[in-house]
C-alpha positions in Angstrom: 7.9 -19.4 10.2 5.5 -18.7 7.1 7.0 -18.1 3.3 4.4 -15.9 1.3 4.9 -16.1 -2.8 3.1 -12.5 -3.1 3.1 -12.5 -7.0 0.5 -15.9 -6.4 -1.9 -13.6 -3.9 -5.3 -12.8 -5.0 -8.2 -11.3 -3.3 -12.1 -11.5 -4.1 -12.1 -7.6 -4.2 -9.7 -4.7 -4.9 -7.5 -3.8 -1.6 -8.4 -7.4 -0.5 -5.7 -8.1 2.0 -4.0 -11.2 3.4 -2.6 -10.3 7.0 0.7 -11.4 7.6 1.4 -10.2 11.3 0.7 -8.1 13.7 3.6 -6.6 15.8 2.2 -5.0 18.7 0.0 -2.1 17.2 1.9 -2.3 13.8 0.1 -4.5 11.4 2.0 -6.1 7.9 -0.8 -6.8 5.2 -0.4 -8.1 1.6 -2.9 -6.4 -0.4 -4.3 -6.8 -4.2 -5.7 -4.9 -6.4 -6.6 -3.6 -9.6 -8.6 -0.4 -9.1 -7.2 2.8 -7.1 -7.5 3.2 -3.3 -9.1 6.7 -2.6 -7.5 9.8 -1.4 -6.3 9.5 2.6 -4.6 10.4 5.7 -3.7 7.8 7.8 -3.6 8.6 11.6 -0.1 7.2 11.8 3.0 6.5 9.5 2.7 4.0 6.5 5.3 1.8 4.7 3.8 1.0 1.2 6.1 -2.0 -0.8 5.4 -2.9 -4.4 5.6 -6.6 -4.9 4.3 -7.0 -7.9 3.5 -4.5 -10.9 3.4 -1.3 -11.2 1.6 1.6 -8.8 1.5 5.2 -9.5 1.3 7.0 -6.0 -0.4 10.6 -5.8 0.4 12.4 -2.6 -0.3 15.7 -1.7 2.9 18.6 -0.8 1.2 21.7 0.1 -1.1 22.5 -2.1 0.7 20.4 -5.0 -0.4 17.1 -6.3 2.7 14.8 -7.1 3.1 11.6 -8.7 5.6 8.7 -8.7 5.2 5.7 -10.8 6.5 2.6 -8.5 7.9 -0.7 -9.9 8.5 -3.8 -8.0 10.7 -3.3 -4.8 10.1 0.6 -4.6 9.0 1.8 -1.2 6.8 4.4 -0.5 6.7 6.2 3.2 3.8 8.3 4.0 4.4 10.6 7.1 2.1 11.4 9.2 -0.6 13.8 7.5 0.9 12.7 3.9 -2.5 12.8 1.9 -1.8 10.2 -0.7 -3.7 7.6 -3.2 -2.3 4.6 -5.1 -3.2 3.7 -8.6 -2.3 0.5 -9.6 -1.4 0.2 -13.5 -3.5 -3.2 -13.9 -2.8 -5.6 -11.2 -0.8 -5.1 -8.6 0.4 -6.7 -5.0 1.6 -4.4 -2.6 3.0 -4.7 1.6 1.3 -2.4 3.8 3.3 -1.8 7.1 1.2 0.4 9.6 -0.9 0.9 12.7 -3.1 -1.1 13.1 -7.0 -0.5 12.0 -5.0 2.5 10.1 -7.4 4.0 7.3 
């Protein structure tokens, strides 16, 4: 058993992670960041949950770029092929559940 106080987690660099669990081929990681990620497409599905702070998630639907401002407790699900990028508003901590070794 392990209890993690996500609001206290920090990393040495943006998008640094704490590996929480590997369940079969699925990884669960807590990330700390204060900088945007990069536009990417995962090779599997991804669940992205804001644990602390705010994150603006940009994603493409066809040729259109859409944005949503995510707050603590909000969850973004990226299906296979969803191009997206996360932009924290200040510092943020996010829980990412995805295929192990994914982008």
